[in-house]
C-alpha positions in Angstrom: 0.2 -0.1 0.2 1.2 3.1 -1.1 1.9 6.0 1.8 -1.2 7.8 0.7 -3.3 5.3 1.0 -2.3 4.3 4.5 -2.3 8.3 4.9 -6.1 8.3 3.7 -6.5 4.9 5.8 -5.0 6.5 9.7 -7.6 9.2 8.5 -10.5 6.9 7.6 -9.8 5.2 11.1 -9.5 8.3 13.1 -12.9 10.1 11.5 -14.3 6.9 12.8 -13.4 7.4 15.8 -13.6 11.2 16.5 -17.2 10.3 15.5 -17.5 7.8 18.2 -16.1 9.8 20.9 -13.7 6.9 20.7 -10.0 7.6 22.8 -6.8 6.5 20.9 -6.3 3.7 24.0 -10.5 3.1 22.9 -10.3 2.8 19.8 -7.1 0.7 19.2 -8.7 -1.9 22.0 -11.2 -2.0 19.4 -8.7 -3.1 16.6 -7.5 -5.4 19.1 -3.4 -3.8 18.2 -1.4 -2.4 21.1 -1.8 0.9 21.7 2.1 2.1 21.8 2.0 0.1 18.5 -1.5 2.3 17.9 -0.1 6.0 18.9 2.9 6.2 17.1 0.9 5.9 13.2 -0.8 9.1 14.1 3.0 11.0 16.3 4.3 13.7 14.3 8.4 13.9 13.5 11.1 11.8 14.0 8.6 9.5 15.8 6.0 8.4 13.4 5.7 4.8 12.2 3.8 3.0 9.4 1.6 0.4 10.4 2.3 -3.1 8.8 0.7 -4.5 6.6 -1.1 -7.1 9.2 -2.2 -4.2 11.2 -2.9 -2.5 7.3 -5.7 -5.7 6.7 -7.3 -5.2 10.1 -8.1 -1.7 9.7 -9.6 -2.6 6.5 -11.2 -5.6 7.4 -12.9 -3.2 10.1 -14.2 -0.3 8.5 -15.9 -2.6 6.0 -17.2 -4.4 8.4 -18.7 -0.8 9.8 -19.3 -0.3 6.3 -22.3 -2.8 6.3 -23.6 -2.4 9.4 -24.0 1.4 8.9 -26.1 -0.1 5.4 -27.4 -2.7 7.7 -28.9 0.3 10.0 -30.1 2.7 6.3 -31.5 -0.6 5.4 -33.6 -1.3 9.0 -34.9 2.1 8.9 -36.4 1.7 5.8 -38.3 -1.5 5.8 -39.5 0.2 9.3 -40.7 3.4 7.5 -42.4 0.5 5.2 -43.6 -1.3 7.7 -45.6 1.5 9.5 -47.4 2.1 6.3 -49.1 -1.5 6.7 -48.9 -2.4 10.7 -53.1 -1.8 12.3 -50.8 -2.6 15.8 -50.5 1.1 16.7 -53.6 3.6 15.6 -50.9 7.1 15.9 -47.2 6.9 16.2 -47.6 8.6 19.4 -48.9 4.9 20.6 -45.1 3.8 18.9 -43.5 5.9 21.1 -45.8 5.4 24.3 -44.7 1.8 23.3 -40.8 1.9 23.3 -40.3 4.4 25.6 -39.6 7.4 23.2 -39.5 11.3 23.4 -43.1 11.4 21.1 -42.4 14.1 18.9 -38.8 13.4 18.1 -40.4 10.8 16.8 -42.7 12.1 14.8 -40.1 14.2 13.3 -38.7 11.1 12.7 -41.3 9.8 10.5 -42.1 12.7 9.2 -39.0 13.4 7.9 -37.6 10.5 7.4 -34.6 10.5 9.1 -33.2 7.5 10.8 -33.9 8.2 14.8 -30.9 7.2 16.8 -29.8 3.2 16.7 -31.5 2.5 20.2 -34.3 3.7 18.9 -34.7 2.0 15.3 -33.6 -1.3 17.2 -36.1 -1.2 19.7 -39.2 -0.5 16.8 -37.3 -3.4 14.9 -38.0 -6.0 18.2 -41.0 -4.6 18.0 -42.0 -4.9 14.3 -40.4 -8.1 14.2 -37.4 -7.2 12.0 -34.2 -8.7 11.9 -31.6 -6.4 13.8 -27.8 -5.7 12.5 -25.0 -7.4 15.2 -24.1 -5.3 17.8 -19.9 -3.7 17.2 -18.9 -5.3 20.6 -21.0 -8.3 20.0 -18.4 -8.5 17.0 -15.8 -7.5 19.4 -16.8 -10.5 22.2 -17.4 -12.6 18.9 -12.9 -12.3 17.6 -12.4 -13.2 21.6 -14.2 -15.8 21.8 -13.7 -17.2 18.5 -9.5 -16.7 19.9 -10.1 -18.3 23.4 -12.0 -21.4 21.3 -8.7 -21.7 19.0 -5.9 -22.0 21.7 -8.8 -24.6 24.0 -9.4 -26.2 20.3 -4.9 -27.0 20.4 -4.9 -27.4 23.9 -7.4 -30.1 23.0 -5.5 -32.2 20.3 -2.4 -32.4 23.0 -4.4 -34.1 25.7 -6.5 -36.4 23.1 -3.0 -37.0 21.4 -1.1 -38.2 24.6 -4.0 -40.6 24.9 -3.7 -41.7 21.9 -0.2 -42.8 21.3 -1.1 -44.2 25.6 -2.4 -47.6 26.0 -5.5 -49.1 26.2 -6.1 -48.9 29.8 -5.3 -44.9 30.1 -8.4 -44.6 27.2 -10.1 -47.2 29.6 -10.2 -44.3 32.4 -10.7 -40.9 29.7 -13.9 -43.5 28.8 -15.1 -44.1 32.4 -14.6 -40.2 33.0 -16.4 -38.9 29.5 -19.9 -38.8 28.6 -20.2 -40.1 25.5 -23.4 -38.1 24.3 -21.5 -34.7 25.6 -18.8 -35.7 23.3 -21.1 -36.7 20.3 -22.9 -33.3 21.1 -19.5 -31.2 21.2 -18.2 -33.0 17.5 -21.4 -32.2 16.3 -21.4 -28.3 17.3 -17.6 -27.8 15.9 -18.8 -29.4 12.6 -21.9 -27.4 12.8 -20.8 -24.0 12.6 -18.7 -24.3 9.9 -21.9 -23.9 7.9 -24.7 -21.3 9.2 -27.4 -23.2 6.9 -26.8 -27.4 8.5 -26.7 -25.1 11.8 -29.8 -23.3 11.9 -30.9 -26.9 10.5 -28.8 -28.9 13.5 -29.7 -26.5 16.1 -34.0 -27.2 14.7 -33.6 -30.5 15.0 -31.8 -31.5 17.7 -32.2 -32.9 20.8 -29.0 -33.0 22.9 -27.4 -31.0 25.4 -24.0 -31.2 27.6 -25.0 -31.8 30.8 -23.0 -35.0 31.4 -20.6 -33.3 33.8 -23.5 -30.8 35.0 -25.5 -33.1 36.9 -22.0 -34.1 38.1 -21.8 -31.1 40.2 -18.5 -30.3 38.6 
């Protein structure tokens, strides 16, 4: 990436943090980049550093995901406006505003001008209307964190199970006595089905298995 393109990318990141009132430290945390590394990209003078290709890719992915989410909110507001024309649950916007706990005249103004209200209001109306709500930034950040934990758990599990794989039958018999086949099957199926969303949803609707053995034993 050229120097000009890097400057533009950093400007977009800086503008994003400013519009959402994030400090540099908070923005670095959202990106998953060490603050001391992140802040040097915005320094003036000789101490300034350029981001690595890995960090550039991370910032580009972040901005792209935010654009998709923002587009989703705009589309969702358009769906709400269409829903309002055909719904029969509320007689007036006042009734809707009172139901979701929002200022009546503010909501009337947004509907009349077709201007999107705060996301909190859009979310409340969408839930009321039974429309899909975009995943929040914090949820995506938590998903990234938990994915990392699962990855390390799998690495740890592979190492531990490898010991039993290469061990004697007697050691494997102990493992079989302590673990429940139903729980093993459930975890194995869950990991497999998470690979594809359609398969996962079908599996979730049909499966009756749950991870219960250790819970029942109070472990």
